[in-house]
N, C-alpha and C positions, 0 to 999 in steps of 0.2 A: 522155454527160455526164462530168464529172470525178469523179463518185462511183464509177463502175465502170470496170474495165479488162478487156480481152479479149486472151488470147494469140493472136496471128495464126496460129499453126501448130496449136495443140491445140484452140482454141475455148473454153478454160476461162475463165469469167467470174469476176472477183474484185472485192471491194470495195476502194476506195482511201481511204475516209474512214470514221470512226466513224458508224454509222447510229443515228438516234434517232427512234423512232416518234412522239414528241410533236411533232417538227418536220415529218417527212414520213412518212405512213403507207404510201404506195404509190408505186413508181417504175415507169415504163414505159421499157424499154430496147429500141431497135431495133438489131438486129445484121445485118449484111450479109455474105454469103459470096460471094466472087468466084473463079472458076477462073483459072488462070494461063496461058490459051491465048496462043499467039503466031500472028499479030501481035496486039498489045494491043487493036486495035479489034474483035477477034473474041471478046473475053472476055464471059462470061455471069455474071450474079449473081442472087442471090435474097436476100430479107430475111425476118426473123422478128421478132415482138414478144415480148419477155420481160417479164411483169409480176411485179414483186418486191413482195411484201407483207411489211412488217416486223412480226414478232411482238413483242408487248408484253413488256417486262422490268419487274419491280416496282421501279422506280427513283424513284418519287415518294412522298412522305409525305402522308397526308391533311392537308388545310388547313381549319381552321374559318373560317367566313365572318366571324367577329368574333374580335378578340384576347381580349376579356373579355366575358362576359355578366353583366350586373348586373340583379337583379330585386328588387322589394320585395313582400313578402307580409304581409298583415294577420296579427297574432298569433292572432286568433280563427278562422283558417281551418279548416274542417271536414276534418281530415286523413283521417277514415274514408272520405271520398268520393274519395280520390286526386286532388286538384285538380292541374291542369296549372299549374306555376309558371314554366316556361321551355321553350323548344324550341331546341336547338342544331343547327347544320348544318355538316357537313364534306363536302368533296369530294375526290376523288383523281384526278389527271390520267392515271392509268394506265387500263387497258382490262380488261374482263371481270372475272374474280375478283379481279384485282389492284386494281380500283377499288372493290370492294364495301366498304362501311363498316359497322362494328359498333361500337356505343357501350357503354361500361361506366363505372360509378361506381368510380373507383380510391380513393376516400377523401373524407372530409369534414374541412375545417379549420374549427374553431370559433373565433369571436372574441368 
């Protein structure tokens, strides 16, 4: 593919493009080695498959499923029972620990 290049003398494989795990997680590259026998119709070759798995980079911010959550709670709600008044949901397009979400109350604005 155009994503990878190989040095025809050393066999060193390099990337030609910026890799992004959120676009493509795994690449399968088939590499062929051919001897240089003469005459050319006597040349022998062999192929190998290289599987390239892209490791996640923490490059995405968590995204809430809603831009604003608005709830109405009765004034006489029994607060001693810790009633559920809202459930917010955020996801992160990263992977593993980079996608784990932890919620916190960073403050309350009174109106």
